[in-house]
GULUM-933279 format. One record per residue (C-alpha): residue in three letters; x, y, z. Coordinates in steps of 0.001 Angstrom, whole numbers, padded with zeros to 6 digits, always signed. Last residue first. Example, Ala and Ser with C-alpha at 12.3 -4.5 7.8 and 13.67 -1.06 7.14 Angstrom:
# residues 2
Ser+013670-001060+007140;Ala+012300-004500+007800;
END
This chain:
# residues 300
Ala-007799-001777+016051;Gly-010639+000591+015127;Arg-012169-001926+012664;Leu-011248+000458+009747;Leu-007683+000514+010919;Gly-007419-003230+011244;Tyr-008854-003573+007953;Gly-006248-001134+006478;Lys-003510-003230+007963;Ile-004663-006535+006566;Ile-004907-004594+003200;Gly-001470-003585+003472;Asp-000513-007196+004001;Cys-002577-008107+000965;Leu-000763-005631-001171;Met+002602-006665-000176;Gln+001709-010204-000835;Gly+000750-009482-004231;Met+003814-007525-004879;Leu+005788-010454-003740;Arg+003797-012620-005993;Phe+004541-010385-008984;Glu+007535-011913-010705;Gly+007952-010760-014329;Leu+011493-009808-013894;Asp+010878-005974-013535;Gly+008169-007076-011252;Lys+010699-008296-008772;Ala+012020-004617-008599;Leu+008517-003592-007559;Ala+008516-006168-004730;Leu+011963-004964-003672;Tyr+010646-001333-003747;Tyr+007820-002609-001440;Ser+010067-004764+000886;His+012419-001792+001378;Arg+009547+000485+002174;Asp+008138-001823+004824;Glu+009062+000695+007433;Val+007265+003317+005500;Lys+003896+001749+005983;Ile+001818+000294+002976;Ile-001887+000903+003937;Ala-004063-001023+001544;Pro-007765+000022+001658;Pro-010362-002418+002823;Tyr-012066-004233+000202;Gly-015394-003753-001318;Leu-014692-003431-004972;Ser-014700+000363-005111;Leu-012547+000541-002064;Leu-009795-001744-003678;Gln-009601+000155-007032;Ala-009674+003573-005333;Thr-007010+002600-002726;Ile-004698+001356-005412;Val-005145+004390-007503;Leu-004104+006262-004405;Arg-000961+003959-004331;Gly-000024+004854-007744;Ile-000782+008558-007360;Arg+001724+008622-004348;Gly+004325+006452-006088;Asn+004141+008589-009412;Gly+004318+011992-007516;Asp+006884+013569-009841;Phe+007610+014116-013548;Phe+004399+012049-014253;Pro+003408+009028-016272;His+005904+006459-014617;Ile+005033+003856-016976;Ala+006619+001190-014899;Glu+004972+002719-011697;Phe+001583+002277-013466;Glu+002464-001542-014549;Tyr+003714-002438-011006;His+000347-000966-009582;Asp-001756-002877-012180;Asn+000003-006322-011299;Ala-000983-005797-007608;Ile-004562-004892-008712;Lys-004685-008168-010880;Lys-003387-010261-008126;Leu-006129-008782-005772;Pro-008728-009023-008341;Glu-008291-012801-009117;Arg-011206-013842-011270;Gly-010903-010795-013781;His-010260-007140-012504;Asn-011040-005189-015740;Asn-011098-001811-014557;Ala-007470-001212-014497;Gly-007125-002623-018061;Lys-008934+000171-019701;Val-006987+002647-017432;Phe-003677+001298-018377;Ala-004357+001080-022106;Lys-005190+004701-021960;Met-002197+005253-019823;Lys+000191+003690-022296;Val-000962+005838-025192;Pro-000675+008987-023210;Val+002849+007987-022023;Met+004046+007131-025425;Asp+005226+010559-026455;Ala+006946+011046-023042;Ser+009198+008045-023760;Pro+008435+004899-022032;Val+010495+004081-018733;Lys+013724+002310-019128;Leu+014216-000748-016914;Glu+017187-000946-014723;Thr+015259-000270-011542;Asn+015615+001047-008102;Thr+015767+004665-009287;Val+013906+006091-012228;Asn+015375+008793-014482;Val+012644+010826-016214;Tyr+012329+011757-019782;Gly+010287+014544-021051;Thr+006683+016056-021318;Arg+005369+014426-018107;Tyr+001624+013931-018160;Lys-000618+016721-016728;Gly-002418+017499-013508;Pro+000332+019356-011816;Leu+003198+020025-014316;Lys+005843+019320-011767;Asp+007660+022753-012146;Asn+004129+024188-010811;Phe+004577+022520-007520;Asp+001475+024654-006170;Tyr-000912+021796-006233;Met+001263+018596-006958;Ile-001036+016210-005204;Ile-004254+017869-006143;Gly-003386+018044-009862;His-002070+014527-009612;Leu-005444+013418-008229;Lys-007159+015180-011086;Leu-004976+013518-013688;Val-005861+010076-012372;Phe-009634+010803-012337;Glu-009442+012269-015899;Glu-007770+009152-016955;Thr-010426+007090-015665;Ile-010845+004515-012918;Lys-014081+003001-012677;Phe-016300+003109-009584;Gly-018182-000173-008696;Pro-018986+000752-005299;Lys-018470+004650-004888;Ile-015606+006818-005581;Thr-015721+010653-005837;Glu-016014+012138-002299;Leu-013551+009511-001059;Leu-011089+010304-003766;Tyr-011380+014127-003223;Ile-010868+013710+000576;Leu-007910+011530-000258;Ala-006290+014184-002629;Asn-006979+016928+000042;Lys-005085+014973+002577;His-002226+014450+000107;Asn-002069+018147-000646;Val-001949+019036+002956;Ala+001034+016739+003634;Glu+003080+017713+000507;Leu+002306+021425+001511;Val+003973+020882+004940;Glu+007016+019602+003023;Phe+006945+022391+000796;Phe+006960+024914+003371;Glu+010031+023597+004747;Lys+010114+022008+008258;Gly+011661+023133+011615;Arg+008134+024393+013167;Val+005059+022960+011962;Val+002330+025632+012276;Lys-001184+024356+012402;Gly-003530+023927+009261;Glu-004882+020573+010749;Met-003217+018656+008045;Ala+000091+020243+008885;Lys-000255+019381+012331;Lys-001254+015789+011592;Thr+001800+015559+009516;Glu+003849+016835+012265;Lys+002661+014183+014611;Ile+003151+011538+011894;Thr+006626+012820+011575;Met+007816+014747+008504;Arg+011029+014031+006828;Ser+009460+013165+003590;Gly+011421+010529+001511;Glu+008835+009208-000895;Ile+008084+006358+001522;Ala+007423+008976+004074;Asn+004876+010664+001790;Ser+002795+007474+001435;Asn+003248+006620+005293;Tyr+002241+009991+006457;Thr-000666+010485+004083;Met-002253+007178+004239;Glu-001993+007067+008279;Leu-003468+010615+008414;Ile-006324+009956+005856;Phe-007233+006593+007675;Lys-007103+008130+011137;Asn-009389+010998+009915;Arg-011701+008731+008277;Ile-011806+006350+011346;Glu-012729+009340+013489;Lys-015174+010701+011193;Asn-017432+007660+010679;Lys-019835+008321+008008;Lys-017635+008562+004820;Leu-015037+006113+005816;Leu-017924+003584+006687;Glu-019631+004294+003500;Ile-016609+003473+001489;Pro-015818+000378+003552;Asp-019126-001192+002620;Lys-020419-004312+004387;Leu-017079-005313+005876;Lys-016653-008906+007119;His-016831-010213+003565;Arg-013625-008369+002516;Leu-011862-009782+005618;Ser-012348-013280+004252;Glu-010884-012403+000957;Val-007697-011021+002814;Val-007091-014426+004544;Pro-007686-016129+001177;Val-005160-013855-000495;Ile-002509-014741+002211;Asp-000455-017129+000038;Ile+001913-018727+002525;Asn+005572-019262+002132;Glu+007303-015796+001958;Lys+004505-014264+003883;Phe+004737-016504+006756;Leu+008719-016224+006783;Gln+008211-012430+006980;Asp+005553-012798+009644;Ile+007633-015133+011639;His+010777-012553+011380;Lys+008558-009874+012779;Ser+007415-011954+015672;Gln+011072-012780+016388;Ala+011740-008946+016779;Pro+008759-008604+018713;His+009860-011475+021109;Pro+007579-014591+020546;Ile+004593-015282+022983;Ile+004888-018549+024902;Gly+001568-020278+025280;Lys+003427-023641+025953;Asn+002599-025760+022892;Leu+003342-023851+019640;Trp+005579-021020+021024;Arg+007220-023456+023453;Tyr+008007-025885+020552;Val+009379-022993+018593;Thr+011652-022105+021454;Asn+012627-025602+021985;Tyr+013933-026161+018521;Ser+016174-023165+019128;Val+016108-019763+017210;Glu+017640-018825+014125;Leu+014572-018095+012312;Val+015515-020245+009348;Arg+016949-022964+011603;Ser+013939-022910+013973;Ile+011592-023234+011107;Glu+013379-025871+009534;Ala+013652-027958+012911;Met+009767-027381+013351;Ser+009235-028788+009940;Leu+008246-026828+006793;Gly+005234-028415+004940;Ala+004094-024989+003792;Glu+000457-025637+004569;Lys+000387-027496+007854;Ile+003916-026517+009209;Leu+003822-022859+007952;Lys+000101-022788+008870;Gln+000874-023797+012503;Val+003785-021076+012646;Lys+001365-018396+011590;Glu-001136-019644+014029;Lys+001345-019407+016858;Asp+002241-015758+015714;Ser-001452-014629+015876;Leu-003469-014146+012660;Ile-005564-011150+012166;Val-003590-008988+014612;Asn-003634-005329+013512;Lys-002076-003310+016441;Met-002108+000409+016096;
END
């Protein structure tokens, strides 16, 4: 699936105009010749896919892409209605979200195997729990789409219901209930709240999650970090956190954010930056995911 909102040429142009980078600086950072950058800009030469990836990374590091995403918001009348009415787009959305979200958490299922599992077909060579994870995530997304509407408010009941579906038949993970003990979280040195504090923290989180302010995308990015920092469940925190993002975005009229497994390192890095009080990278990750989600809704 190709989701081109800005071409590589346009990204380089913005790096020069808005970030103040010279062609020489861009060529040095991207480890290409000055003439290569010149040809991208003036001769219609299209960068190699590896170069394109590096251009995109440099672009996201230096350019605020919130305005790009805001423009996409106004191009879609009602993403919730689109997902409910268009079966083909809805199925693609559920497959992409399920595959990528589970893969970020370590699932070995390929996207083809995920599709088979979701269709109730036999998936050879995979454990039952791996198949169940795909089916459960699909069902959680179906519940989400059936429940939310424009202006929908996140509630504790909604979050717990999602967890109950995601962890269905994983009884040792306390489906639909907050954790009752300590959990060790990788990729961070910060300690999670004690189990006794989780209900208190979640009440505050839910209240804040429905107050988006003047910069809703930055607020949603910060909310996601806060949810993961609370780590309210024994398992499924990442998947539930990304589902909450989906509900928040759709309820405000934005395309859903699709965070792909190949961006897992950047995603975890963005969360780690949050430990230091730096949320710009998390915001950029969110916006990049929304651009991918927009491409999916438009059938790209």
